RODRENZA-923499 format. One line per 8 residues: number of its first residue (from 1); for each residue x, y, z of N, C-alpha, C, O. Coordinates in steps of 0.05 Angstrom, whole numbers, plus 5000, padded with zeros to 4 digits. Example, Ala and Ser with C-alpha at 12.3 -4.5 7.8 and 13.67 -1.06 7.14 Angstrom:
1) 5264 4886 5156 5246 4910 5156 5264 4934 5156 5285 4934 5169 ~ 5257 4955 5142 5273 4979 5143 5258 5001 5157 5268 5023 5161
***
This chain:
1) 5770 4735 6492 5783 4738 6516 5764 4748 6536 5744 4760 6528 ~ 5768 4744 6564 5749 4754 6584 5758 4779 6592 5771 4782 6613 ~ 5751 4802 6574 5760 4827 6578 5749 4842 6603 5761 4861 6614 ~ 5726 4832 6612 5716 4845 6637 5730 4837 6662 5728 4851 6682 ~ 5744 4815 6662 5760 4809 6687 5791 4814 6680 5805 4797 6668 ~ 5801 4839 6689 5826 4846 6680 5849 4827 6690 5870 4825 6677 ~ 5845 4814 6714 5864 4796 6722 5872 4774 6708 5892 4762 6713 ~ 5853 4768 6685 5861 4747 6667 5877 4753 6643 5884 4735 6628
9) 5883 4782 6641 5900 4787 6619 5922 4803 6629 5919 4824 6642 ~ 5945 4792 6624 5969 4803 6632 5981 4822 6610 5999 4814 6595 ~ 5971 4846 6609 5975 4864 6586 6004 4874 6585 6014 4883 6564 ~ 6017 4873 6609 6043 4882 6607 6064 4864 6592 6086 4873 6585 ~ 6056 4839 6588 6074 4822 6572 6068 4823 6544 6081 4809 6528 ~ 6049 4839 6536 6044 4844 6507 6061 4868 6497 6064 4888 6511 ~ 6072 4866 6474 6089 4886 6464 6073 4909 6453 6054 4905 6438 ~ 6081 4933 6461 6066 4956 6455 6065 4960 6425 6044 4971 6416
17) 6084 4954 6408 6084 4958 6378 6066 4942 6367 6060 4947 6344 ~ 6054 4921 6378 6036 4903 6367 6006 4914 6367 5987 4901 6357 ~ 6001 4940 6378 5975 4949 6382 5974 4978 6373 5994 4993 6371 ~ 5950 4984 6368 5943 5014 6361 5913 5017 6369 5897 4998 6371 ~ 5907 5044 6374 5925 5068 6382 5932 5064 6411 5917 5053 6427 ~ 5957 5074 6417 5964 5071 6444 5979 5045 6450 5988 5031 6433 ~ 5981 5040 6476 5994 5018 6487 5976 4993 6489 5952 4995 6486 ~ 5987 4970 6494 5976 4944 6498 5953 4947 6518 5931 4938 6512
25) 5959 4959 6542 5943 4965 6563 5920 4981 6554 5898 4972 6560 ~ 5922 5003 6541 5903 5020 6533 5882 5006 6515 5858 5010 6519 ~ 5891 4989 6497 5876 4976 6477 5857 4955 6492 5834 4952 6485 ~ 5870 4939 6512 5856 4921 6525 5835 4933 6544 5813 4922 6548 ~ 5843 4957 6557 5824 4972 6572 5798 4979 6556 5775 4978 6566 ~ 5802 4987 6532 5783 4999 6515 5763 4976 6508 5739 4978 6507 ~ 5778 4949 6502 5759 4926 6497 5743 4920 6522 5719 4914 6521 ~ 5756 4922 6545 5739 4916 6570 5716 4933 6575 5695 4924 6585
33) 5720 4960 6569 5700 4980 6572 5679 4981 6551 5660 4997 6553 ~ 5681 4964 6531 5662 4964 6508 5654 4934 6505 5670 4917 6496 ~ 5628 4930 6515 5619 4903 6514 5619 4889 6485 5627 4867 6481 ~ 5610 4906 6469 5611 4897 6439 5637 4903 6424 5636 4904 6399 ~ 5658 4908 6437 5684 4918 6425 5698 4896 6412 5696 4874 6421 ~ 5713 4901 6391 5729 4884 6378 5754 4894 6372 5756 4917 6363 ~ 5778 4879 6375 5803 4887 6365 5809 4873 6340 5805 4848 6339 ~ 5817 4885 6317 5818 4875 6291 5847 4873 6285 5864 4888 6295
41) 5853 4854 6269 5883 4853 6259 5887 4874 6238 5869 4880 6222 ~ 5910 4884 6237 5919 4905 6220 5911 4897 6191 5898 4912 6176 ~ 5919 4872 6184 5914 4862 6156 5886 4862 6149 5880 4872 6127 ~ 5867 4854 6163 5838 4857 6160 5826 4885 6159 5808 4892 6144 ~ 5837 4902 6177 5831 4931 6178 5838 4945 6152 5821 4959 6141 ~ 5864 4941 6140 5871 4951 6116 5855 4939 6093 5850 4953 6073 ~ 5848 4914 6095 5835 4901 6072 5805 4913 6069 5796 4918 6047 ~ 5790 4918 6093 5765 4928 6092 5763 4958 6098 5741 4969 6100
49) 5785 4970 6102 5785 5000 6106 5771 5005 6131 5753 5022 6132 ~ 5779 4992 6153 5765 4997 6180 5784 5015 6198 5809 5010 6200 ~ 5771 5035 6211 5784 5051 6228 5775 5048 6257 5752 5041 6262 ~ 5791 5054 6275 5783 5053 6304 5760 5070 6309 5760 5093 6301 ~ 5737 5060 6322 5711 5073 6325 5690 5067 6303 5666 5075 6305 ~ 5700 5054 6284 5679 5044 6265 5661 5024 6272 5672 5006 6285 ~ 5635 5022 6266 5618 4997 6270 5628 4974 6253 5637 4978 6231 ~ 5626 4951 6262 5637 4927 6246 5612 4906 6246 5601 4902 6267
57) 5605 4895 6225 5587 4877 6222 5596 4849 6220 5605 4841 6199 ~ 5594 4834 6240 5605 4807 6239 5584 4785 6238 5562 4786 6249 ~ 5592 4764 6222 5571 4743 6216 5583 4718 6234 5604 4708 6228 ~ 5569 4710 6254 5576 4689 6269 5555 4668 6266 5531 4673 6260 ~ 5567 4643 6271 5548 4619 6272 5538 4614 6299 5554 4609 6318 ~ 5512 4616 6302 5495 4611 6325 5488 4582 6327 5475 4571 6310 ~ 5499 4570 6351 5493 4540 6354 5464 4536 6362 5451 4515 6357 ~ 5454 4557 6375 5426 4552 6386 5405 4553 6360 5384 4540 6362
65) 5410 4565 6340 5390 4569 6318 5402 4553 6293 5388 4549 6273 ~ 5428 4545 6295 5441 4532 6274 5439 4550 6246 5435 4540 6224 ~ 5443 4575 6252 5445 4592 6229 5467 4614 6233 5477 4617 6256 ~ 5473 4628 6214 5491 4650 6215 5476 4674 6222 5455 4680 6210 ~ 5486 4689 6242 5472 4713 6251 5492 4737 6248 5516 4735 6253 ~ 5478 4762 6239 5497 4785 6238 5495 4799 6263 5473 4803 6273 ~ 5516 4807 6275 5517 4821 6299 5536 4846 6295 5556 4845 6281 ~ 5529 4868 6308 5543 4892 6306 5564 4895 6328 5557 4892 6351
73) 5588 4902 6321 5610 4906 6340 5622 4933 6335 5614 4946 6315 ~ 5640 4942 6352 5652 4968 6347 5683 4962 6350 5692 4948 6368 ~ 5698 4974 6332 5728 4970 6332 5738 4990 6353 5733 5013 6354 ~ 5754 4977 6370 5765 4994 6391 5795 4993 6392 5808 5005 6409 ~ 5807 4978 6371 5836 4976 6373 5844 4958 6348 5828 4943 6337 ~ 5871 4959 6341 5882 4944 6322 5907 4926 6334 5920 4933 6354 ~ 5910 4905 6322 5936 4888 6331 5949 4876 6308 5937 4871 6287 ~ 5974 4871 6312 5990 4858 6294 5992 4826 6299 5991 4809 6282
81) 5997 4822 6326 5998 4795 6338 5989 4796 6367 5998 4812 6384 ~ 5968 4778 6371 5957 4778 6398 5968 4753 6412 5964 4730 6404 ~ 5983 4759 6433 5996 4736 6447 5977 4715 6456 5955 4720 6467 ~ 5986 4689 6450 5971 4663 6458 5948 4657 6439 5934 4637 6442 ~ 5944 4675 6421 5921 4668 6401 5934 4654 6375 5958 4654 6371 ~ 5917 4643 6361 5928 4631 6337 5936 4653 6317 5927 4675 6316 ~ 5957 4643 6300 5969 4661 6284 5950 4673 6263 5955 4695 6253 ~ 5928 4658 6257 5908 4670 6235 5887 4685 6249 5868 4693 6235
89) 5887 4691 6273 5867 4705 6287 5864 4733 6274 5884 4747 6269 ~ 5840 4740 6269 5837 4768 6258 5817 4786 6274 5817 4810 6271 ~ 5800 4773 6293 5783 4790 6309 5785 4779 6338 5782 4755 6342 ~ 5789 4796 6358 5789 4789 6386 5762 4804 6398 5758 4828 6396 ~ 5746 4786 6410 5722 4797 6422 5722 4792 6451 5737 4774 6460 ~ 5706 4805 6468 5700 4799 6496 5684 4771 6494 5669 4764 6476 ~ 5691 4757 6516 5678 4729 6518 5648 4729 6521 5634 4713 6509 ~ 5636 4748 6538 5608 4748 6542 5595 4754 6515 5575 4741 6507
97) 5606 4774 6501 5592 4783 6474 5594 4759 6454 5576 4753 6438 ~ 5617 4745 6457 5619 4721 6436 5597 4699 6444 5581 4691 6427 ~ 5597 4692 6469 5580 4669 6480 5548 4680 6471 5533 4666 6458 ~ 5542 4703 6479 5513 4713 6471 5507 4712 6443 5484 4706 6437 ~ 5525 4719 6426 5521 4722 6396 5523 4693 6385 5508 4686 6367 ~ 5540 4678 6395 5544 4650 6380 5527 4629 6395 5526 4606 6385 ~ 5516 4633 6417 5501 4613 6432 5518 4590 6440 5507 4568 6443 ~ 5544 4593 6444 5562 4573 6451 5576 4582 6477 5594 4599 6475
105) 5570 4572 6501 5583 4584 6526 5607 4570 6530 5621 4578 6549 ~ 5617 4548 6516 5642 4534 6521 5664 4550 6516 5662 4568 6500 ~ 5686 4545 6527 5712 4558 6521 5730 4543 6501 5730 4519 6501 ~ 5744 4557 6486 5763 4543 6464 5793 4542 6476 5807 4523 6470 ~ 5801 4561 6491 5827 4563 6502 5826 4567 6530 5810 4581 6541 ~ 5846 4553 6544 5850 4556 6572 5880 4564 6575 5897 4550 6565 ~ 5886 4586 6587 5911 4595 6593 5917 4594 6623 5904 4606 6640 ~ 5939 4578 6629 5948 4574 6657 5977 4583 6657 5994 4578 6639
113) 5982 4596 6680 6011 4604 6687 6018 4583 6709 6005 4582 6730 ~ 6038 4569 6704 6052 4547 6724 6081 4556 6730 6093 4576 6720 ~ 6090 4540 6744 6119 4543 6753 6138 4535 6731 6162 4539 6732 ~ 6125 4521 6710 6143 4511 6687 6154 4485 6688 6165 4475 6668 ~ 6152 4470 6713 6163 4446 6714 6146 4424 6700 6122 4425 6700 ~ 6160 4404 6688 6143 4384 6676 6123 4372 6693 6102 4366 6683 ~ 6128 4367 6718 6107 4354 6736 6085 4371 6738 6063 4361 6735 ~ 6087 4398 6743 6063 4415 6744 6050 4417 6719 6025 4417 6718
121) 6063 4419 6696 6049 4419 6671 6031 4394 6666 6008 4394 6657 ~ 6046 4370 6673 6030 4347 6669 6008 4345 6686 5987 4335 6678 ~ 6010 4354 6713 5984 4352 6728 5963 4372 6719 5939 4366 6721 ~ 5970 4395 6709 5946 4412 6699 5935 4401 6673 5912 4404 6668 ~ 5951 4390 6657 5941 4377 6633 5923 4351 6641 5903 4346 6628 ~ 5930 4337 6659 5914 4314 6666 5888 4324 6679 5867 4312 6675 ~ 5889 4346 6695 5863 4355 6708 5843 4364 6685 5819 4358 6685 ~ 5856 4379 6666 5838 4389 6642 5827 4365 6627 5803 4364 6622
129) 5844 4348 6621 5834 4324 6604 5813 4308 6617 5794 4298 6605 ~ 5817 4306 6645 5796 4288 6658 5769 4304 6662 5747 4292 6664 ~ 5771 4330 6664 5747 4345 6668 5732 4352 6643 5708 4356 6645 ~ 5745 4353 6619 5731 4357 6592 5734 4333 6574 5731 4337 6550 ~ 5740 4309 6581 5745 4289 6565 5718 4279 6548 5719 4268 6527 ~ 5693 4285 6563 5670 4278 6550 5656 4302 6535 5634 4301 6523 ~ 5673 4325 6537 5662 4351 6525 5672 4357 6497 5657 4361 6478 ~ 5699 4357 6497 5715 4364 6472 5743 4354 6474 5755 4351 6496
137) 5755 4349 6451 5784 4338 6454 5801 4362 6460 5795 4384 6452 ~ 5823 4357 6475 5842 4377 6485 5866 4375 6471 5875 4353 6468 ~ 5881 4396 6462 5909 4398 6457 5924 4414 6474 5922 4438 6475 ~ 5942 4400 6490 5959 4415 6509 5985 4425 6496 6000 4410 6484 ~ 5990 4452 6500 6016 4463 6490 6028 4477 6516 6013 4488 6532 ~ 6053 4476 6517 6071 4489 6536 6093 4506 6521 6100 4502 6498 ~ 6101 4525 6537 6125 4541 6528 6147 4523 6510 6155 4529 6488 ~ 6153 4500 6525 6172 4483 6510 6164 4472 6483 6181 4469 6465
145) 6137 4465 6480 6128 4452 6455 6125 4474 6435 6129 4468 6411 ~ 6118 4501 6443 6116 4522 6422 6145 4531 6415 6148 4541 6393 ~ 6163 4529 6431 6190 4537 6424 6202 4515 6406 6218 4521 6388 ~ 6193 4493 6410 6205 4470 6390 6194 4474 6363 6207 4471 6342 ~ 6168 4482 6363 6153 4484 6338 6167 4508 6321 6173 4508 6297 ~ 6170 4528 6337 6180 4555 6325 6210 4549 6316 6218 4561 6296 ~ 6226 4532 6331 6253 4527 6321 6257 4512 6299 6277 4512 6285 ~ 6234 4495 6292 6235 4480 6266 6225 4493 6242 6227 4483 6220
153) 6215 4518 6247 6204 4534 6223 6225 4548 6207 6248 4550 6216 ~ 6219 4557 6185 6238 4572 6168 6247 4596 6180 6268 4606 6172 ~ 6234 4607 6198 6241 4633 6210 6257 4631 6233 6262 4651 6247 ~ 6267 4604 6239 6288 4599 6261 6317 4601 6250 6326 4586 6234 ~ 6330 4622 6261 6358 4626 6250 6376 4625 6275 6369 4632 6297 ~ 6399 4616 6269 6421 4613 6288 6435 4641 6290 6456 4645 6278 ~ 6423 4658 6303 6431 4686 6307 6460 4688 6320 6475 4706 6312 ~ 6467 4671 6339 6493 4671 6351 6514 4662 6330 6537 4672 6328
161) 6507 4642 6314 6528 4634 6294 6531 4654 6273 6553 4658 6264 ~ 6511 4668 6263 6513 4687 6245 6526 4714 6252 6538 4728 6236 ~ 6523 4718 6279 6535 4739 6289 6567 4739 6293 6583 4758 6290 ~ 6573 4709 6300 6601 4704 6303 6615 4706 6275 6637 4717 6273 ~ 6603 4696 6253 6613 4696 6228 6615 4729 6217 6634 4738 6203 ~ 6596 4743 6224 6597 4772 6217 6620 4786 6232 6633 4804 6221 ~ 6625 4778 6257 6646 4793 6271 6673 4783 6260 6693 4798 6259 ~ 6674 4760 6253 6702 4747 6242 6706 4761 6217 6729 4769 6212
169) 6685 4765 6200 6688 4777 6174 6696 4805 6176 6714 4814 6162 ~ 6683 4820 6193 6689 4848 6197 6718 4851 6208 6731 4871 6201 ~ 6729 4835 6223 6756 4838 6234 6776 4832 6210 6795 4847 6205 ~ 6770 4810 6196 6788 4805 6173 6790 4827 6154 6812 4835 6146 ~ 6766 4837 6147 6763 4856 6124 6779 4883 6133 6794 4896 6118 ~ 6772 4890 6159 6786 4915 6168 6817 4911 6172 6832 4930 6164 ~ 6827 4892 6182 6853 4888 6186 6869 4885 6159 6890 4898 6156 ~ 6860 4868 6141 6872 4862 6115 6869 4889 6097 6887 4898 6084
177) 6844 4900 6098 6842 4924 6081 6858 4946 6089 6867 4961 6072 ~ 6863 4951 6117 6882 4974 6125 6909 4965 6117 6923 4980 6104 ~ 6919 4940 6123 6947 4933 6116 6949 4940 6087 6967 4956 6080 ~ 6933 4929 6069 6936 4934 6041 6939 4963 6035 6958 4971 6021 ~ 6922 4980 6045 6925 5009 6041 6953 5019 6052 6967 5034 6038 ~ 6959 5011 6074 6983 5024 6083 7008 5015 6069 7026 5031 6065 ~ 7010 4990 6060 7031 4982 6045 7029 4995 6015 7050 5002 6003 ~ 7006 4998 6005 7007 5012 5978 7016 5041 5982 7030 5052 5966
185) 7008 5053 6003 7015 5082 6010 7046 5083 6013 7058 5103 6004 ~ 7059 5064 6026 7087 5064 6029 7103 5062 6000 7124 5075 5995 ~ 7090 5044 5984 7104 5040 5959 7097 5064 5939 7112 5070 5921 ~ 7074 5077 5944 7071 5101 5927 7084 5125 5936 7089 5142 5919 ~ 7091 5128 5961 7103 5151 5972 7132 5145 5985 7140 5158 6004 ~ 7145 5124 5973 7171 5119 5984 7192 5141 5980 7211 5146 5995 ~ 7187 5154 5956 7205 5178 5950 7202 5200 5968 7221 5215 5974 ~ 7175 5204 5978 7171 5226 5999 7182 5216 6026 7194 5232 6040
193) 7181 5193 6034 7192 5184 6058 7223 5185 6058 7236 5191 6077 ~ 7234 5178 6033 7263 5180 6031 7272 5207 6035 7292 5213 6049 ~ 7256 5228 6021 7263 5256 6026 7264 5265 6055 7282 5279 6065 ~ 7241 5255 6068 7236 5261 6097 7261 5251 6113 7271 5264 6132 ~ 7270 5226 6106 7294 5215 6120 7320 5232 6115 7337 5238 6132 ~ 7320 5240 6089 7346 5256 6083 7348 5285 6097 7369 5297 6102 ~ 7321 5294 6103 7320 5320 6116 7323 5318 6146 7323 5338 6159 ~ 7326 5295 6157 7331 5292 6186 7312 5274 6201 7318 5266 6223
201) 7289 5268 6189 7270 5252 6202 7279 5223 6209 7289 5210 6190 ~ 7277 5212 6231 7285 5188 6237 7262 5167 6236 7240 5175 6232 ~ 7267 5141 6239 7246 5123 6236 7222 5126 6255 7200 5119 6248 ~ 7230 5136 6279 7208 5142 6298 7188 5164 6290 7164 5162 6297 ~ 7198 5184 6275 7181 5204 6263 7161 5192 6242 7137 5197 6242 ~ 7173 5176 6224 7161 5162 6202 7140 5143 6216 7117 5144 6207 ~ 7146 5127 6236 7127 5110 6246 7104 5125 6257 7081 5117 6253 ~ 7109 5148 6272 7087 5162 6284 7070 5175 6259 7046 5178 6261
209) 7081 5181 6241 7068 5194 6217 7047 5171 6206 7024 5175 6198 ~ 7061 5147 6206 7044 5122 6194 7021 5116 6213 6998 5113 6204 ~ 7028 5116 6240 7007 5109 6260 6986 5129 6258 6962 5122 6260 ~ 6993 5151 6256 6971 5176 6256 6954 5171 6233 6930 5170 6237 ~ 6964 5168 6210 6947 5164 6187 6929 5138 6188 6905 5138 6180 ~ 6942 5117 6199 6924 5093 6206 6903 5097 6224 6881 5088 6219 ~ 6909 5110 6247 6887 5117 6263 6867 5136 6253 6844 5133 6261 ~ 6872 5154 6236 6853 5173 6226 6835 5156 6205 6811 5158 6207
217) 6847 5140 6186 6832 5125 6169 6816 5104 6185 6793 5099 6177 ~ 6826 5092 6205 6813 5068 6220 6791 5081 6234 6768 5072 6231 ~ 6795 5105 6249 6773 5117 6264 6748 5124 6247 6725 5118 6253 ~ 6757 5137 6225 6732 5146 6208 6719 5119 6195 6695 5118 6191 ~ 6734 5100 6191 6720 5074 6183 6702 5064 6203 6679 5058 6196 ~ 6710 5062 6229 6695 5054 6249 6669 5072 6255 6647 5061 6261 ~ 6672 5097 6252 6649 5115 6254 6628 5112 6229 6603 5110 6232 ~ 6639 5112 6207 6622 5109 6182 6610 5082 6181 6587 5078 6173
225) 6626 5062 6190 6614 5035 6188 6593 5031 6207 6574 5016 6202 ~ 6595 5044 6231 6576 5042 6253 6550 5053 6242 6529 5040 6243 ~ 6551 5077 6231 6527 5091 6222 6512 5074 6199 6488 5072 6198 ~ 6529 5065 6180 6519 5048 6159 6507 5023 6170 6486 5015 6161 ~ 6520 5010 6191 6507 4987 6202 6483 4989 6217 6466 4973 6215 ~ 6481 5011 6232 6454 5017 6245 6432 5022 6227 6410 5013 6232 ~ 6438 5035 6204 6417 5043 6184 6408 5016 6169 6384 5011 6165 ~ 6428 4999 6163 6423 4975 6151 6407 4957 6170 6386 4947 6161
233) 6415 4953 6196 6398 4939 6215 6374 4948 6217 6357 4931 6220 ~ 6365 4972 6218 6340 4984 6222 6321 4977 6195 6297 4971 6196 ~ 6335 4978 6173 6321 4972 6147 6314 4943 6148 6292 4935 6140 ~ 6333 4926 6157 6326 4896 6156 6303 4888 6175 6286 4871 6170 ~ 6304 4902 6198 6285 4895 6219 6257 4903 6209 6237 4889 6215 ~ 6256 4927 6193 6230 4936 6182 6220 4918 6160 6196 4912 6159 ~ 6239 4909 6143 6230 4891 6121 6226 4861 6127 6209 4848 6115 ~ 6242 4852 6147 6240 4824 6152 6224 4818 6176 6221 4794 6184
241) 6213 4839 6190 6197 4832 6212 6171 4819 6209 6159 4808 6228 ~ 6160 4819 6185 6135 4807 6176 6136 4778 6177 6116 4765 6181 ~ 6160 4767 6171 6163 4738 6171 6164 4724 6197 6160 4700 6198 ~ 6170 4740 6220 6169 4728 6245 6144 4729 6261 6129 4749 6259 ~ 6140 4710 6275 6112 4709 6293 6111 4733 6310 6090 4746 6311 ~ 6130 4740 6324 6130 4764 6342 6150 4785 6329 6174 4782 6331 ~ 6139 4804 6317 6162 4824 6305 6177 4835 6327 6168 4836 6350 ~ 6203 4846 6320 6218 4859 6337 6207 4885 6345 6197 4899 6328
249) 6208 4892 6372 6199 4918 6383 6219 4941 6374 6211 4962 6363 ~ 6244 4936 6378 6265 4956 6371 6293 4940 6369 6296 4916 6374 ~ 6312 4957 6360 6339 4945 6354 6350 4935 6379 6345 4947 6400 ~ 6365 4913 6377 6379 4903 6400 6406 4916 6399 6419 4918 6377 ~ 6416 4926 6423 6443 4936 6424 6462 4919 6443 6463 4924 6467 ~ 6476 4900 6433 6493 4883 6449 6517 4898 6455 6537 4894 6440 ~ 6519 4914 6476 6539 4933 6481 6568 4921 6486 6588 4930 6476 ~ 6566 4899 6502 6592 4884 6508 6603 4874 6481 6626 4879 6474
257) 6587 4861 6467 6599 4849 6441 6610 4872 6422 6631 4869 6409 ~ 6595 4894 6422 6604 4915 6403 6629 4929 6412 6646 4937 6396 ~ 6632 4931 6443 6658 4938 6451 6682 4920 6445 6703 4928 6435 ~ 6676 4895 6450 6696 4874 6443 6705 4874 6414 6728 4873 6406 ~ 6682 4876 6398 6692 4878 6366 6706 4903 6361 6724 4902 6344 ~ 6702 4925 6373 6715 4950 6369 6743 4947 6377 6761 4955 6363 ~ 6748 4935 6399 6774 4928 6411 6791 4911 6392 6815 4916 6388 ~ 6779 4889 6380 6791 4873 6363 6798 4885 6337 6819 4880 6324
265) 6780 4903 6330 6785 4917 6301 6808 4935 6308 6826 4937 6292 ~ 6809 4949 6332 6831 4967 6336 6858 4951 6337 6878 4959 6327 ~ 6855 4931 6350 6881 4910 6350 6889 4903 6325 6914 4902 6320 ~ 6870 4896 6306 6876 4887 6281 6890 4910 6263 6908 4905 6246 ~ 6879 4932 6267 6892 4957 6255 6918 4965 6266 6934 4978 6253 ~ 6924 4958 6293 6951 4961 6302 6972 4942 6290 6995 4948 6284 ~ 6960 4919 6289 6979 4898 6275 6987 4905 6247 7010 4903 6237 ~ 6964 4913 6234 6969 4925 6206 6988 4945 6205 7007 4943 6189
273) 6987 4965 6222 7004 4988 6222 7035 4977 6229 7055 4986 6217 ~ 7036 4957 6248 7065 4948 6254 7079 4936 6229 7102 4941 6222 ~ 7059 4918 6216 7071 4903 6193 7081 4925 6171 7102 4921 6158 ~ 7063 4947 6167 7071 4967 6150 7096 4983 6160 7111 4993 6143 ~ 7100 4985 6185 7123 4999 6195 7147 4983 6191 7168 4995 6187 ~ 7146 4958 6192 7170 4939 6187 7177 4944 6156 7200 4946 6149 ~ 7157 4945 6140 7166 4950 6111 7178 4976 6108 7196 4978 6091 ~ 7169 5000 6124 7181 5024 6123 7209 5023 6131 7226 5036 6120
281) 7214 5006 6153 7241 5008 6162 7263 4994 6144 7287 4995 6150 ~ 7253 4980 6122 7272 4968 6106 7272 4986 6079 7282 4977 6059 ~ 7262 5010 6080 7264 5029 6059 7293 5041 6059 7303 5053 6078 ~ 7306 5036 6034 7331 5047 6030 7331 5075 6020 7317 5080 6001 ~ 7345 5094 6032 7337 5121 6028 7353 5130 6002 7344 5147 5987 ~ 7376 5118 5997 7391 5125 5972 7375 5117 5946 7374 5132 5926 ~ 7364 5093 5947 7349 5084 5924 7324 5102 5919 7315 5107 5897 ~ 7312 5110 5945 7287 5125 5942 7295 5154 5930 7281 5164 5913
289) 7316 5165 5939 7325 5193 5928 7334 5191 5902 7331 5211 5888 ~ 7344 5169 5891 7352 5164 5862 7331 5169 5844 7334 5178 5822 ~ 7307 5162 5854 7283 5166 5836 7273 5193 5833 7257 5199 5815 ~ 7281 5211 5850 7272 5240 5850 7279 5256 5826 7273 5280 5825
***
């Protein structure tokens, strides 16, 4: 990278969690301030036990001498994924240091920011191809081509579909589970309800008792389920982040979807309580008291 020209690096588009120590801007500033600096992938740093500030001996092929030359660099930072670079990139050097050490002044990558329209992209690609057709072959990639490549990989998941299935499953399990619990409670405690009716409690009192118990159980289930879900999501992000090209920086909080899901779950619990209340209304007091 051309670290000396800060305008060529849009550090703010780099995820801070991909760099150490400090933010992406701090790591790139350190690279620009150190002519022989190098940013090393975390994988290689762990493999060779390299720390920030350590001298690093690199063996580069020098086209001028047609021999490999040992050059000394200084580790100024670490990275997990460097945007726009190849996925197997392990070392990021300043362009001037690289050209002097390798004897190859030509560039390998050109990064252009366009308006994203096909016509503009085609015009830029045609200009580059015409300028370097006798120098080196070019492979042109745009955001659209990269997205298509990523979408066809094993790491592409239909998160929207998975989320819809998960919400439907949560709604069914919560509603059916609460209904089964309330109906079982009525069957187990019908003698208690019969005694309450005999002592003067009407159906309204019993319904309020039933709804209070359903609200208590449902509310505790939502709180406990939310805590367990957040913990599980955090664990999955930490474990599965390594398989994605760009790891997640933090958990995503779809507030609107969570509120809608909570409302649907509460509605499902209400329906379950109403179904159980109808079963309670058919309770025969005499038969219930006969079992006392």
